[in-house]
C-alpha positions in Angstrom: 46.6 -2.2 41.3 45.7 -5.7 42.8 42.4 -7.0 42.3 40.0 -7.4 45.1 39.1 -11.0 46.0 35.3 -11.5 46.5 34.2 -14.3 48.9 31.1 -15.9 46.9 30.4 -18.5 49.7 28.0 -16.3 51.2 26.3 -15.2 48.1 24.9 -18.8 47.4 22.8 -18.4 50.6 21.2 -15.1 49.6 20.7 -15.6 45.6 18.9 -18.6 43.9 20.8 -19.9 41.4 18.8 -21.0 38.4 20.0 -23.4 35.6 20.3 -22.0 32.2 17.3 -23.2 30.0 15.4 -22.4 27.0 12.6 -20.9 29.4 14.9 -18.7 31.5 13.5 -15.1 31.6 10.2 -16.3 29.8 7.0 -15.3 31.7 5.3 -18.6 32.2 1.8 -17.1 31.9 2.3 -15.9 28.5 0.1 -18.2 26.8 -2.3 -19.2 29.5 -5.4 -17.9 27.6 -5.9 -14.7 29.9 -6.8 -12.7 26.8 -10.5 -13.1 25.8 -10.8 -14.5 22.2 -11.8 -11.6 19.6 -15.5 -11.9 18.6 -16.2 -11.6 15.0 -19.4 -9.9 14.3 -21.9 -11.3 11.8 -23.5 -9.4 9.2 -26.0 -9.7 6.4 -25.3 -9.7 2.7 -22.1 -11.8 3.2 -21.9 -12.7 -0.4 -21.9 -9.0 -1.8 -19.4 -8.0 1.0 -17.3 -10.9 0.1 -17.2 -10.0 -3.7 -16.4 -6.4 -2.9 -13.5 -7.1 -0.7 -12.3 -9.7 -3.4 -12.5 -6.6 -5.9 -10.1 -4.6 -3.5 -7.6 -7.5 -4.0 -7.5 -7.1 -7.8 -5.2 -4.3 -7.7 -2.3 -6.8 -6.4 -2.1 -8.2 -10.1 -0.6 -5.0 -11.0 2.9 -6.1 -10.1 2.8 -9.4 -12.1 1.3 -7.3 -15.0 4.2 -4.7 -15.0 7.1 -7.1 -14.6 5.9 -10.3 -16.5 3.6 -8.9 -19.2 5.1 -5.5 -19.8 8.5 -7.2 -19.2 9.5 -4.1 -17.1 13.2 -4.9 -16.2 14.0 -4.4 -12.4 16.5 -1.6 -11.4 20.1 -2.5 -10.9 20.1 -0.8 -7.6 18.4 -3.1 -5.2 17.6 -0.4 -2.5 16.2 1.6 -5.3 14.0 -1.1 -6.7 12.8 -1.9 -3.2 11.9 1.7 -2.9 9.8 1.9 -6.1 8.1 -1.3 -5.4 7.1 0.2 -1.8 5.5 3.2 -3.7 3.6 0.9 -6.3 2.4 -1.3 -3.3 1.1 1.7 -1.4 -2.8 1.9 -1.1 -2.4 5.8 -2.1 -1.1 4.4 -5.4 -4.0 2.2 -6.1 -6.5 5.2 -5.0 -4.8 7.5 -7.5 -5.0 5.2 -10.5 -8.6 4.1 -9.7 -9.4 7.8 -9.6 -7.8 8.2 -13.0 -9.5 5.2 -14.6 -12.7 6.7 -13.4 -12.2 10.1 -14.7 -12.4 10.7 -18.6 -10.3 13.8 -18.6 -6.9 15.0 -16.9 -7.0 15.8 -13.2 -5.0 18.7 -11.9 -2.8 18.1 -9.1 -5.1 19.9 -6.9 -8.3 18.1 -7.9 -6.7 14.8 -7.6 -5.6 15.7 -4.1 -9.3 16.8 -3.4 -10.6 13.5 -4.8 -8.1 11.5 -2.8 -8.1 13.0 0.7 -11.0 15.1 0.4 -11.9 18.9 0.5 -12.2 19.0 4.3 -8.5 18.6 4.8 -6.6 21.5 6.0 -4.1 23.4 4.1 -0.9 21.5 5.5 -2.6 18.1 4.7 -3.4 19.2 1.3 -0.1 20.7 0.6 1.9 17.6 1.9 -0.2 15.4 -0.2 0.4 17.6 -3.3 4.3 17.5 -2.7 4.2 13.8 -2.2 2.3 13.2 -5.4 4.6 15.6 -7.4 7.8 14.5 -5.7 7.6 10.8 -5.1 4.4 9.2 -6.7 4.5 10.6 -10.2 8.1 9.9 -10.7 7.8 6.3 -10.0 4.2 5.5 -11.0 4.1 7.5 -14.2 7.9 7.7 -15.1 8.9 4.4 -14.1 5.9 2.1 -14.4 4.1 4.1 -16.9 0.6 3.7 -15.2 -0.2 7.5 -15.2 0.9 10.2 -17.7 1.3 14.0 -16.8 2.3 17.3 -18.1 3.4 20.3 -16.4 2.0 23.4 -17.0 3.7 26.5 -15.8 1.3 29.2 -14.2 3.5 32.1 -12.9 5.0 31.2 -9.7 3.1 27.7 -9.4 3.4 24.6 -11.6 0.2 23.0 -12.4 -0.1 19.6 -13.7 -2.5 17.6 -15.9 -2.5 13.8 -14.7 -4.5 11.1 -16.4 -4.3 7.4 -16.9 -2.0 5.9 -19.4 -2.6 3.3 -22.3 -0.8 0.9 -20.0 -3.3 1.5 -17.1 -6.2 1.3 -19.3 -5.0 -2.2 -20.6 -4.6 -3.4 -17.0 -8.0 -2.2 -16.1 -9.7 -4.1 -19.4 -7.6 -7.5 -19.0 -7.2 -7.7 -15.3 -9.7 -5.5 -13.3 -12.6 -6.3 -15.6 -12.1 -9.8 -16.0 -11.2 -10.4 -12.5 -14.7 -8.8 -11.5 -16.4 -10.9 -13.9 -14.8 -14.0 -12.3 -15.7 -12.7 -8.8 -19.5 -11.8 -9.5 -19.6 -15.1 -11.6 -21.4 -13.2 -14.5 -21.7 -10.4 -17.2 -19.9 -7.1 -16.2 -21.2 -4.0 -17.9 -19.2 -2.9 -20.8 -18.9 0.9 -21.8 -21.2 0.2 -25.0 -23.9 -0.8 -22.9 -24.2 2.6 -20.8 
């Protein structure tokens, strides 16, 4: 089938031909300061709030502790290693570990979920959090990284769990969290014997 020949001589009168440049297609007003600047609200007690904020960052030391001090070898499967690191870096993981550091007896899975998301959560939220804890978090944080320890207890149709801190997590708390807090507040931190 023969191709139709298009006469473009008339098109140049109706269409503006723009040269190809780096700015082609870019909104020229993208950086003209049309957005108001964010205003940072002031607050009293800046030193104490700064100290508390810095304390939250201490958990980030756990990765270095596991891989360097505990000499935990990375997994051969890079994709699986990334997934495990993702679970380790989740805020949910730090909350679970800090709760287990606070409590001197094992949690049940249900009590740990209640402490983590609150008893006001509906049944679906609690069920999803429990499922995530048992099927996703414990296999990585307890079995792989050894920060928690747990035991399954069969109770009829429902498996119950006893979950608590591990020796590894206790050592991390003593060597990194407690000493980090001392550095942040610039003084002595109350030890267990002084309580």
